[in-house]
C-alpha positions as a Markdown table, in Angstrom:
| # | Residue | x | y | z |
|---|---|---|---|---|
| 1 | Met | 139.4 | -27.7 | -70.9 |
| 2 | Pro | 138.4 | -29.6 | -74.0 |
| 3 | Gly | 138.1 | -27.9 | -77.5 |
| 4 | Arg | 134.9 | -28.1 | -79.5 |
| 5 | Gly | 136.1 | -31.2 | -81.6 |
| 6 | Glu | 137.9 | -33.3 | -79.0 |
| 7 | Val | 136.6 | -36.7 | -78.3 |
| 8 | Cys | 136.9 | -39.5 | -75.7 |
| 9 | Met | 140.1 | -41.8 | -76.8 |
| 10 | Lys | 138.3 | -44.9 | -75.8 |
| 11 | Cys | 134.7 | -44.4 | -77.0 |
| 12 | Arg | 134.9 | -41.5 | -79.4 |
| 13 | Ala | 132.3 | -39.5 | -77.8 |
| 14 | Asp | 132.3 | -35.7 | -77.8 |
| 15 | Leu | 133.7 | -34.1 | -74.6 |
| 16 | Arg | 132.4 | -30.6 | -74.7 |
| 17 | Val | 128.8 | -31.3 | -74.2 |
| 18 | Cys | 126.3 | -30.1 | -71.7 |
| 19 | Ile | 126.4 | -33.2 | -69.8 |
| 20 | Asn | 130.0 | -32.6 | -69.0 |
| 21 | Cys | 129.4 | -28.8 | -67.9 |
| 22 | Val | 129.3 | -27.8 | -64.3 |
| 23 | Ser | 125.9 | -25.7 | -65.1 |
| 24 | Tyr | 124.3 | -28.9 | -66.2 |
| 25 | Asp | 121.4 | -29.8 | -64.1 |
| 26 | Pro | 118.5 | -32.1 | -65.3 |
| 27 | His | 116.0 | -30.5 | -62.5 |
| 28 | Val | 116.0 | -26.9 | -63.8 |
| 29 | Ala | 114.7 | -25.1 | -66.9 |
| 30 | Gln | 116.5 | -26.0 | -70.2 |
| 31 | Gln | 118.8 | -28.5 | -68.0 |
| 32 | Cys | 121.3 | -25.7 | -67.4 |
| 33 | Arg | 122.0 | -23.3 | -64.3 |
| 34 | Glu | 123.5 | -20.7 | -66.3 |
| 35 | Arg | 120.7 | -18.2 | -67.3 |
| 36 | Arg | 123.0 | -16.6 | -70.2 |
| 37 | Ala | 123.5 | -19.6 | -72.0 |
| 38 | Glu | 121.5 | -20.2 | -75.3 |
| 39 | Pro | 119.3 | -23.5 | -75.4 |
| 40 | Val | 120.8 | -26.6 | -76.4 |
| 41 | Leu | 118.6 | -29.4 | -77.5 |
| 42 | Glu | 120.8 | -32.2 | -77.7 |
| 43 | Lys | 122.7 | -32.1 | -74.4 |
| 44 | His | 125.1 | -35.3 | -75.4 |
| 45 | Val | 126.3 | -33.8 | -78.8 |
| 46 | Gly | 129.1 | -31.3 | -78.9 |
| 47 | Asn | 128.1 | -27.5 | -78.9 |
| 48 | Phe | 129.6 | -24.1 | -79.2 |
| 49 | Cys | 128.5 | -22.8 | -75.6 |
| 50 | Glu | 130.9 | -20.0 | -74.7 |
| 51 | Leu | 129.9 | -20.7 | -70.9 |
| 52 | Phe | 131.1 | -24.3 | -70.8 |
| 53 | Asp | 133.4 | -25.1 | -67.9 |
| 54 | Phe | 134.3 | -28.9 | -67.5 |
| 55 | Val | 133.0 | -30.6 | -64.4 |
| 56 | Lys | 135.2 | -32.5 | -62.2 |
| 57 | Arg | 133.8 | -35.6 | -60.9 |
| 58 | Arg | 135.2 | -38.5 | -58.9 |
| 59 | Trp | 135.1 | -41.8 | -61.0 |
| 60 | Ile | 133.9 | -44.6 | -59.0 |
| 61 | Pro | 134.2 | -48.1 | -60.8 |
| 62 | Lys | 131.0 | -50.3 | -60.7 |
| 63 | Ala | 131.0 | -53.0 | -58.0 |
| 64 | Glu | 128.6 | -55.3 | -59.9 |
| 65 | Val | 129.4 | -58.0 | -62.2 |
| 66 | Asn | 128.1 | -57.7 | -65.7 |
| 67 | Gln | 126.5 | -61.2 | -66.3 |
| 68 | Arg | 126.8 | -60.9 | -70.3 |
| 69 | Glu | 130.6 | -59.8 | -70.0 |
| 70 | Ala | 131.1 | -62.6 | -67.5 |
| 71 | Ala | 129.5 | -65.3 | -69.9 |
| 72 | Ala | 131.3 | -64.1 | -72.7 |
| 73 | Arg | 134.7 | -64.1 | -71.0 |
| 74 | Asp | 134.1 | -67.7 | -69.8 |
| 75 | Gln | 133.0 | -68.9 | -73.3 |
| 76 | Leu | 136.3 | -67.3 | -74.6 |
| 77 | Lys | 138.4 | -69.1 | -72.0 |
| 78 | Arg | 136.9 | -72.4 | -73.0 |
| 79 | Leu | 137.3 | -71.8 | -76.7 |
| 80 | Leu | 140.9 | -71.1 | -76.1 |
| 81 | Gly | 141.6 | -73.7 | -73.6 |
| 82 | Asp | 142.5 | -71.6 | -70.5 |
């Protein structure tokens, strides 16, 4: 259960945000299934919701190749002579 000020170690994004909550649903009013929760305008920013419960998702890596990343890696390999 992340605290209010905890951030992702890789990208420095807030962890305790509406988008990471089990009650978040973009298809309902205020994008929250919890009726007792106070409305939050910025769903991607840390907030003080007492009803927050961290969602557990299965991580699936992207299968597609990022063309921009592949081009940058090829350019770096040519530069370094690999």
